[in-house]
C-alpha positions as CSV (number, residue, x, y, z in Angstrom):
1,M,101.0,44.2,299.4
2,T,100.2,48.6,298.3
3,V,102.8,51.4,298.1
4,S,101.2,55.0,299.4
5,Q,101.6,58.2,298.3
6,Q,103.7,60.5,301.4
7,V,103.1,64.1,301.6
8,D,105.5,67.3,303.2
9,T,104.4,70.0,303.7
10,V,107.0,73.1,303.8
11,T,105.5,76.6,305.3
12,V,107.8,79.3,305.6
13,S,107.1,82.4,307.6
14,E,108.9,85.7,308.1
15,E,110.9,86.4,311.1
16,A,113.1,89.4,311.6
17,P,116.5,89.1,311.5
18,L,118.9,88.0,314.9
19,I,121.3,90.9,314.1
20,E,120.9,94.7,313.7
21,Q,123.0,95.8,310.8
22,T,123.1,99.1,310.9
23,R,124.9,98.6,314.0
24,S,127.6,97.9,315.3
25,G,128.0,98.2,319.0
26,V,127.4,95.5,321.0
27,S,125.2,95.0,324.6
28,T,123.6,92.3,327.1
29,E,121.5,93.2,329.5
30,V,121.7,91.5,333.2
31,E,118.0,90.3,333.9
32,N,116.6,90.6,337.9
33,A,117.2,86.7,337.9
34,Q,120.5,86.3,336.9
35,I,121.9,88.8,339.2
36,Q,119.3,87.3,342.2
37,N,120.1,83.7,341.4
38,L,124.6,84.2,339.9
39,P,127.2,83.7,342.8
40,I,129.4,87.1,342.7
41,N,131.9,87.8,345.1
42,G,129.7,91.1,347.5
43,R,126.9,91.7,344.7
44,R,129.3,94.2,343.1
45,V,127.7,96.3,340.2
46,D,131.5,95.9,337.9
47,Q,131.3,91.9,338.8
48,F,127.5,91.8,336.6
49,A,128.8,94.2,334.0
50,L,132.0,91.8,333.2
51,L,129.5,89.2,331.7
52,T,129.1,91.5,329.1
53,P,130.5,90.4,325.7
54,G,134.2,91.7,325.6
55,A,133.9,92.9,328.7
56,V,137.5,92.3,330.8
57,T,139.2,93.9,333.9
58,D,141.5,96.7,333.2
59,G,145.0,95.4,333.9
60,S,145.8,98.8,335.4
61,S,143.5,99.6,337.4
62,G,141.6,97.1,337.8
63,A,138.3,98.5,335.4
64,V,136.5,97.1,333.6
65,S,137.0,97.3,329.8
66,F,135.2,97.3,326.8
67,R,136.3,95.4,324.0
68,G,139.7,97.2,325.1
69,I,138.8,100.4,325.8
70,P,139.8,101.6,329.4
71,G,137.7,104.2,331.3
72,G,134.3,106.3,329.8
73,N,132.2,103.9,331.2
74,A,129.0,104.4,333.5
75,F,126.9,102.3,335.1
76,P,123.3,103.5,335.8
């Protein structure tokens, strides 16, 4: 029995980073498929906004609060 040689090839390519280092904001996009398929009661836009990381309901008014900052939010 003879020993054969093993050959490995590694290919490295440069790609865009997964994060933007110059921005500190948090954003997300609720896609049409999510709007059509998620079981959201009443189909209210504020319920879809709660899918955004860092979004919670404001305890005092029930409005959506982003990163602990209540009020001042606009929904297009």
